[in-house]
C-alpha positions in Angstrom: -10.1 -32.6 2.4 -8.9 -32.3 5.9 -10.1 -29.5 8.3 -7.7 -26.4 8.7 -6.0 -25.9 11.9 -6.2 -22.8 13.9 -3.0 -21.2 14.9 -3.4 -21.3 18.6 -0.9 -18.4 19.3 -2.9 -16.2 17.0 -6.2 -17.4 18.4 -5.1 -16.4 22.0 -4.3 -12.7 20.6 -7.0 -12.0 18.0 -10.7 -12.7 17.8 -13.3 -12.5 15.1 -16.3 -10.3 15.2 -19.7 -11.2 14.0 -19.2 -9.5 10.7 -15.8 -11.3 10.1 -13.4 -8.5 11.0 -10.5 -9.1 13.3 -10.3 -7.5 16.7 -6.8 -6.9 18.2 -5.3 -5.3 21.1 -2.8 -2.4 21.0 1.0 -2.8 21.3 3.4 -1.0 23.8 1.3 -1.7 26.9 3.6 -4.1 28.8 6.7 -2.2 30.3 8.5 1.1 30.3 5.2 2.7 31.5 6.7 5.6 33.3 7.8 7.3 30.4 4.5 7.2 28.6 1.6 9.8 29.5 -1.5 8.8 31.3 -3.5 9.8 28.4 -1.6 7.5 25.9 -1.7 4.5 28.3 -5.6 5.1 28.7 -5.9 5.1 25.0 -3.9 1.9 24.5 -6.4 0.1 26.7 -9.0 -0.1 24.0 -9.1 -2.8 21.3 -9.1 -1.8 17.6 -9.9 -3.6 14.3 -7.0 -5.0 12.3 -6.1 -3.3 9.0 -7.4 -5.0 5.7 -3.7 -6.0 4.6 -3.1 -7.8 7.8 -6.7 -9.2 7.9 -6.0 -11.2 4.6 -3.1 -12.9 6.3 -5.0 -13.6 9.5 -7.7 -15.5 7.6 -5.1 -18.4 7.3 -4.2 -18.4 11.0 -7.8 -18.2 12.3 -9.9 -19.9 9.7 -13.1 -20.3 12.0 
């Protein structure tokens, strides 16, 4: 059985935690920032854990 390949695009955007959960950064932080409040932009900086439904799909892209 050959080794599974990691999807490099996904590997650059997501990372696995020690317990196997997938960590992701939040969207809406790249442009049109003048219309967003300071509080909203500050809260978007923090990373978060991916939802369980998306985590199942990500296991195929990031097997290791």
